[in-house]
DRENGUGU-732692 format. One line per field, with one value per residue (C-alpha): residue number from 1; residue in three letters; x, y, z. Coordinates in steps of 0.05 Angstrom, whole numbers, plus 5000, padded with zeros to 4 digits. Layout:
N
tortor	NUM;...
lumti	Ala;...
xx	X;...
yy	Y;...
zz	Z;...
END
This chain:
469
tortor	1;2;3;4;5;6;7;8;9;10;11;12;13;14;15;16;17;18;19;20;21;22;23;24;25;26;27;28;29;30;31;32;33;34;35;36;37;38;39;40;41;42;43;44;45;46;47;48;49;50;51;52;53;54;55;56;57;58;59;60;61;62;63;64;65;66;67;68;69;70;71;72;73;74;75;76;77;78;79;80;81;82;83;84;85;86;87;88;89;90;91;92;93;94;95;96;97;98;99;100;101;102;103;104;105;106;107;108;109;110;111;112;113;114;115;116;117;118;119;120;121;122;123;124;125;126;127;128;129;130;131;132;133;134;135;136;137;138;139;140;141;142;143;144;145;146;147;148;149;150;151;152;153;154;155;156;157;158;159;160;161;162;163;164;165;166;167;168;169;170;171;172;173;174;175;176;177;178;179;180;181;182;183;184;185;186;187;188;189;190;191;192;193;194;195;196;197;198;199;200;201;202;203;204;205;206;207;208;209;210;211;212;213;214;215;216;217;218;219;220;221;222;223;224;225;226;227;228;229;230;231;232;233;234;235;236;237;238;239;240;241;242;243;244;245;246;247;248;249;250;251;252;253;254;255;256;257;258;259;260;261;262;263;264;265;266;267;268;269;270;271;272;273;274;275;276;277;278;279;280;281;282;283;284;285;286;287;288;289;290;291;292;293;294;295;296;297;298;299;300;301;302;303;304;305;306;307;308;309;310;311;312;313;314;315;316;317;318;319;320;321;322;323;324;325;326;327;328;329;330;331;332;333;334;335;336;337;338;339;340;341;342;343;344;345;346;347;348;349;350;351;352;353;354;355;356;357;358;359;360;361;362;363;364;365;366;367;368;369;370;371;372;373;374;375;376;377;378;379;380;381;382;383;384;385;386;387;388;389;390;391;392;393;394;395;396;397;398;399;400;401;402;403;404;405;406;407;408;409;410;411;412;413;414;415;416;417;418;419;420;421;422;423;424;425;426;427;428;429;430;431;432;433;434;435;436;437;438;439;440;441;442;443;444;445;446;447;448;449;450;451;452;453;454;455;456;457;458;459;460;461;462;463;464;465;466;467;468;469
lumti	Met;Ser;Asp;Ala;Ile;Asp;Leu;Asn;Arg;Leu;Pro;Pro;Ala;Glu;Glu;Cys;Ile;Arg;Asp;Val;Arg;Ala;Trp;Leu;Ala;Glu;Arg;Pro;Ala;Gln;Pro;Leu;Ala;Tyr;Leu;His;Ser;Phe;Gly;Cys;Gln;Leu;Asn;Ala;Ala;Asp;Ser;Glu;Lys;Leu;Ala;Gly;Ile;Leu;Ala;Ala;Met;Gly;Tyr;Gly;Arg;Thr;Asp;Asp;Pro;Ala;Ala;Ala;Ser;Leu;Ile;Leu;Tyr;Asn;Thr;Cys;Ala;Val;Arg;Glu;Asn;Ala;Glu;Asp;Arg;Val;Phe;Gly;Thr;Leu;Gly;Ser;Ile;Lys;Arg;Leu;Lys;Thr;Asp;Asn;Pro;Ala;Leu;Ile;Leu;Cys;Val;Thr;Gly;Cys;Met;Thr;Ala;Gln;Glu;Ser;Val;Ala;Glu;Lys;Ile;Arg;Lys;Ser;Tyr;Pro;Tyr;Val;Asp;Ile;Val;Ile;Gly;Ser;Ser;Ala;Val;Gln;Arg;Leu;Ala;Gln;Met;Leu;Trp;Ala;His;Met;His;Gly;Met;Arg;His;Ala;Trp;Asp;Ile;Glu;Thr;Tyr;Thr;Asp;Ile;Pro;Glu;Gly;Val;Pro;Thr;Val;Arg;Asp;Ser;Thr;Phe;Lys;Ala;Ala;Val;Pro;Ile;Met;Tyr;Gly;Cys;Asn;Asn;Phe;Cys;Thr;Tyr;Cys;Ile;Val;Pro;Tyr;Val;Arg;Gly;Arg;Glu;Arg;Ser;Arg;Asp;Pro;Gln;Gln;Ile;Leu;Asp;Glu;Val;Arg;Gly;Leu;Ile;Ala;Asp;Gly;Tyr;Lys;Glu;Ile;Met;Leu;Leu;Gly;Gln;Asn;Val;Asn;Ser;Tyr;Arg;Gly;Asn;Ala;Glu;Ile;Pro;Asp;Phe;Pro;Ala;Leu;Leu;Arg;Glu;Ile;Asp;Arg;Ile;Pro;Gly;Asp;Tyr;Trp;Ile;Arg;Phe;Met;Ser;Ser;His;Pro;Lys;Asp;Ala;Ser;Pro;Ala;Leu;Met;Asp;Ala;Leu;Leu;Glu;Cys;Ser;His;Leu;Ala;Arg;His;Leu;His;Leu;Pro;Val;Gln;Ser;Gly;Ser;Asp;Glu;Ile;Leu;Arg;Arg;Met;Asn;Arg;Arg;Tyr;Thr;Thr;Ala;Gln;Tyr;Leu;Glu;Lys;Val;Ala;Tyr;Ile;Arg;Ala;Lys;Asp;Pro;His;Phe;Ser;Leu;Thr;Thr;Asp;Leu;Ile;Val;Gly;Phe;Pro;Asp;Glu;Ser;Glu;Ala;Asp;Phe;Glu;Ala;Thr;Leu;Asp;Ile;Val;Arg;Arg;Val;Arg;Tyr;Asp;Asn;Met;Tyr;Ser;Phe;Ile;Tyr;Ser;Arg;Arg;Thr;Gly;Thr;Lys;Ala;Ala;Gln;Met;Glu;Asp;Pro;Val;Thr;Asp;Ala;Glu;Lys;Ser;Ala;Arg;Met;Gly;Arg;Leu;Leu;Ala;Leu;Gln;Arg;Glu;Ile;Ala;Val;Glu;Asn;Asn;Lys;Arg;Phe;Val;Gly;Arg;Val;Met;Arg;Val;Leu;Cys;Asp;Gly;Thr;Ala;Lys;Lys;His;Pro;Gly;His;Val;Thr;Gly;Arg;Ser;Ser;Glu;Asn;Met;Leu;Val;Glu;Phe;Pro;Gly;Asp;Ala;Ala;Leu;Ile;Gly;Ser;Phe;Ala;Asp;Val;Arg;Ile;Thr;Glu;Ser;His;Ser;Gly;Ala;Leu;Thr;Gly;Ile;Arg;Ile;Thr;Asp;Glu;Gly
xx	6705;6724;6735;6712;6653;6653;6627;6614;6561;6521;6444;6405;6399;6324;6339;6396;6350;6294;6353;6381;6315;6298;6365;6355;6284;6313;6341;6309;6306;6305;6382;6402;6443;6485;6494;6537;6550;6611;6616;6568;6497;6509;6535;6475;6435;6472;6461;6385;6392;6434;6382;6333;6367;6380;6305;6283;6329;6298;6351;6323;6363;6403;6444;6489;6542;6549;6478;6489;6491;6521;6560;6565;6610;6590;6654;6679;6746;6746;6798;6849;6830;6761;6795;6834;6771;6749;6809;6809;6739;6758;6811;6766;6713;6760;6742;6668;6691;6731;6676;6625;6662;6591;6587;6589;6629;6619;6654;6631;6637;6688;6745;6737;6740;6817;6860;6909;6850;6830;6901;6908;6841;6864;6934;6912;6839;6831;6771;6730;6680;6649;6679;6636;6663;6621;6589;6566;6530;6466;6508;6500;6449;6495;6557;6518;6493;6564;6589;6533;6547;6617;6656;6700;6718;6662;6697;6672;6708;6698;6677;6603;6579;6503;6456;6406;6335;6286;6332;6299;6302;6288;6290;6318;6262;6190;6186;6256;6286;6347;6343;6409;6401;6476;6536;6611;6650;6692;6721;6785;6795;6864;6847;6793;6792;6718;6732;6777;6731;6660;6683;6658;6599;6534;6463;6398;6338;6298;6231;6262;6274;6205;6175;6214;6195;6125;6121;6153;6106;6049;6073;6075;6148;6159;6234;6267;6342;6373;6440;6500;6575;6559;6481;6492;6525;6464;6449;6377;6346;6316;6255;6291;6363;6396;6389;6352;6297;6294;6277;6222;6196;6194;6167;6107;6087;6029;6037;6064;6139;6204;6265;6339;6398;6473;6525;6528;6593;6602;6630;6561;6520;6483;6431;6384;6394;6388;6323;6292;6314;6277;6213;6198;6150;6174;6246;6275;6304;6380;6441;6499;6554;6625;6675;6732;6782;6782;6845;6852;6920;6892;6831;6880;6919;6856;6833;6769;6760;6732;6760;6736;6704;6666;6639;6619;6582;6541;6524;6508;6463;6415;6427;6405;6337;6332;6383;6366;6376;6407;6478;6523;6593;6650;6720;6788;6839;6913;6916;6988;7030;6971;7003;6979;6956;6914;6885;6865;6834;6789;6769;6751;6708;6668;6659;6637;6585;6565;6544;6490;6531;6596;6629;6702;6760;6831;6865;6877;6930;6895;6936;6922;6905;6952;6947;6983;7046;7053;7096;7067;7113;7054;7055;6995;6996;6987;6934;6895;6908;6874;6816;6804;6803;6757;6704;6707;6691;6638;6605;6604;6571;6522;6498;6484;6453;6406;6374;6341;6293;6268;6192;6186;6142;6177;6157;6195;6198;6200;6255;6266;6260;6307;6364;6375;6300;6246;6178;6211;6224;6271;6268;6294;6265;6262;6327;6364;6358;6360;6296;6270;6203;6155;6119;6117;6144;6079;6099;6158;6152;6103;6109;6097;6094;6139;6147;6216;6229;6302;6365;6428;6498;6473;6399;6331;6278;6204;6136;6081;6031;5972;6002;6005;5961
yy	5635;5687;5762;5777;5811;5882;5921;5984;5943;5913;5909;5962;5953;5934;5880;5857;5853;5810;5764;5756;5746;5691;5659;5659;5634;5567;5556;5507;5559;5635;5655;5701;5765;5794;5870;5906;5982;6017;6092;6154;6170;6176;6106;6083;6116;6075;6014;6024;6026;5969;5928;5950;5925;5856;5852;5869;5811;5766;5757;5753;5783;5750;5775;5714;5717;5638;5631;5684;5664;5737;5778;5853;5904;5979;6009;6078;6110;6167;6141;6087;6045;6039;6013;5964;5935;5918;5886;5844;5824;5805;5762;5725;5715;5675;5609;5621;5626;5562;5521;5548;5567;5588;5647;5714;5764;5837;5899;5973;6043;6094;6050;6016;6087;6092;6055;6034;5996;5964;5939;5913;5872;5844;5820;5802;5780;5753;5718;5780;5769;5841;5911;5974;6045;6092;6132;6065;6027;6031;5984;5926;5889;5895;5872;5811;5796;5797;5753;5702;5704;5682;5743;5716;5790;5844;5907;5977;6031;6086;6154;6173;6239;6229;6213;6154;6163;6109;6060;6011;6022;5988;6032;6011;6047;6060;6131;6158;6169;6196;6230;6250;6318;6315;6280;6295;6353;6409;6433;6393;6402;6376;6318;6292;6240;6248;6289;6239;6179;6211;6264;6332;6364;6343;6362;6322;6354;6392;6362;6288;6309;6341;6281;6229;6270;6276;6201;6192;6238;6200;6134;6163;6183;6229;6255;6266;6275;6309;6290;6317;6326;6399;6412;6487;6484;6451;6481;6467;6505;6571;6560;6531;6558;6535;6501;6552;6553;6479;6478;6531;6489;6426;6459;6476;6399;6391;6336;6322;6310;6345;6361;6355;6359;6347;6366;6443;6477;6543;6578;6571;6577;6644;6688;6657;6589;6615;6653;6592;6552;6598;6610;6543;6504;6435;6451;6422;6472;6456;6469;6424;6474;6438;6485;6433;6482;6552;6574;6612;6584;6511;6530;6556;6493;6453;6493;6509;6575;6616;6648;6642;6713;6696;6629;6671;6719;6664;6640;6709;6718;6658;6671;6746;6719;6660;6660;6588;6558;6489;6483;6424;6419;6373;6387;6358;6356;6348;6366;6367;6417;6443;6486;6494;6564;6533;6482;6539;6579;6521;6513;6590;6581;6529;6570;6626;6589;6539;6482;6433;6374;6361;6305;6311;6270;6261;6269;6209;6213;6199;6173;6209;6275;6337;6340;6268;6298;6352;6350;6332;6337;6334;6268;6221;6233;6307;6297;6248;6299;6353;6312;6298;6375;6384;6333;6359;6430;6404;6365;6428;6468;6409;6409;6486;6484;6434;6461;6514;6455;6437;6455;6465;6418;6388;6351;6285;6238;6168;6122;6072;6035;6060;6006;6018;6035;5986;6018;6081;6102;6149;6198;6265;6331;6384;6413;6342;6338;6260;6254;6194;6188;6131;6095;6030;6004;6024;6095;6080;6125;6172;6243;6254;6321;6312;6363;6361;6347;6339;6351;6319;6325;6279;6274;6301;6265;6279;6255;6257;6312;6263;6221;6281;6275
zz	4621;4568;4573;4502;4515;4497;4560;4516;4475;4530;4525;4561;4635;4633;4579;4625;4688;4650;4622;4688;4724;4673;4682;4761;4755;4730;4797;4841;4896;4897;4895;4955;4955;5015;5008;5058;5053;5085;5093;5087;5074;4995;5001;5037;4985;4929;4968;4963;4889;4889;4929;4883;4824;4860;4873;4804;4780;4826;4884;4958;5012;5068;5126;5126;5073;5075;5052;4990;4918;4907;4954;4944;4976;4968;4994;5022;5009;5059;5102;5089;5149;5116;5056;5100;5130;5062;5038;5102;5087;5019;5044;5096;5044;4998;5034;5015;4943;4950;4978;4926;4857;4834;4884;4850;4886;4872;4895;4879;4913;4921;4932;4865;4831;4843;4793;4850;4887;4823;4812;4880;4871;4801;4835;4905;4900;4828;4854;4852;4796;4782;4802;4790;4800;4843;4787;4755;4801;4755;4715;4764;4721;4656;4692;4723;4650;4623;4678;4668;4592;4603;4627;4680;4705;4689;4711;4696;4736;4686;4711;4679;4687;4665;4724;4709;4736;4749;4780;4820;4894;4958;5015;5087;5124;5114;5143;5130;5059;5027;4963;4929;4894;4865;4859;4859;4889;4860;4925;4932;5005;5013;5065;5021;4969;4950;4887;4856;4868;4861;4800;4788;4812;4775;4791;4784;4748;4799;4767;4779;4852;4862;4839;4880;4938;4921;4916;4979;5018;4983;5013;5083;5092;5146;5139;5074;5072;5011;5002;4965;4975;4976;4968;4973;4904;4870;4805;4770;4712;4700;4746;4801;4793;4863;4927;4966;4910;4905;4986;4977;4922;4961;5018;4975;4972;5022;5077;5144;5137;5149;5103;5125;5082;5084;5072;5072;5055;5091;5031;4997;5056;5033;5069;5019;5050;5123;5106;5072;5136;5180;5135;5103;5148;5127;5135;5205;5249;5243;5201;5198;5178;5183;5201;5210;5242;5280;5250;5189;5172;5180;5138;5082;5082;5080;5019;5051;5019;5079;5136;5213;5207;5145;5178;5243;5198;5174;5243;5267;5208;5227;5302;5298;5272;5317;5374;5393;5324;5326;5295;5290;5260;5242;5264;5248;5308;5290;5213;5192;5231;5274;5325;5397;5378;5318;5365;5414;5357;5346;5421;5415;5356;5394;5452;5409;5367;5422;5379;5401;5377;5335;5296;5315;5283;5294;5223;5185;5128;5063;5005;4941;4975;4981;5056;5054;5030;5082;5139;5206;5269;5316;5354;5363;5436;5426;5378;5428;5486;5443;5417;5495;5510;5455;5473;5547;5520;5482;5535;5577;5527;5508;5584;5586;5513;5529;5585;5543;5517;5586;5593;5517;5479;5419;5360;5354;5299;5335;5305;5354;5425;5481;5491;5568;5589;5574;5555;5525;5457;5423;5365;5340;5345;5289;5320;5310;5389;5415;5456;5498;5528;5552;5495;5456;5389;5358;5357;5310;5247;5274;5306;5378;5416;5473;5535;5559;5631;5634;5597;5597;5553;5498;5497;5528;5562;5571;5567;5511;5523;5510;5568;5615;5675
END
């Protein structure tokens, strides 16, 4: 095979989709694609677009890599162990390529945006046919077209700043949908690789977002998750200039649905955002506000660009208007050179805010970030012990917090069946609380009003008010 095709002069994506579809139609049976996504919700949203392009080209889907004509991995680069899993998977898949040389192996996502990773794939995994950077997923059809026209290695790891609209999408759910509103990040937290692999911040046109949300609501979707590395820094146009204005405009769309969003950086969480959360009827009564640490010194070394006092001011603003407003957070334990006093400050902010839930992580060194170059004398054993203390404190707080819901009627979006209790279903309330109640699978994808009868550290239980008596 030749690599003589000029990747800068490929046909438009629509033409490539038609050509590939015609080429695949000549097969005796429909070719199948195996698509696996690693990482965050933005990655999952990208995978829905990749699935849409695959379907538009005529591929069916399979959950068995051995049955696939094309294998596509959408990778994550947030932690090095995520990269290690991908490389391990690429190594194990080599036998399938050996058994079936016609198998097309494609890798995309945040990993492939790093030149060091691309070079490793070139040297150690030469049987990978297509490599696409995280900002070029819409180029899948063009890369496949190039490969099918003789290009042995069709690679595009350029950083693109445009935001293509109208990319085919196949959604994983019929009632929950993710809608990216912006891409990239300008924050450069010292522990995070995202700005290096997803590029600078760029926002979608607000009208495109509104049109997409309207279409989803018309199709019966009940929960819309607005996504961005930092949704608070969204910038629109003169009519809808920022994120709070976008939220209020979406809230005007009629229908029976919720709006959620993530992630929300505290430095940009303005009073206007808090007011929108409290005043818009379609916005979920929940805010995920990652604090990462309760120590000002650690926050400075993380380059978070806020202090604990500034963070607590934002919490006080929303809690003054709604004392029971649901807040969750992210915390990193064991950041380089975290002292016992630094960690105690983290415990203190958890006690003061009293989060309903938290997502906590022991710091993981990430090559390519500034934090990876910092001295870190704290032992793994100390970090693990601190994590245990943090989790114990949060469990204690959650037990007390959840008691406030007992006796209340909460609106719940049912999303699955209970694993341990046959005849029960589970869902999330507007406050993002996990709720379990009697019901069958027919309720999945619909709202239910549930009276809470019991509270636990991780969930609430109740009964639908239509079933009472």
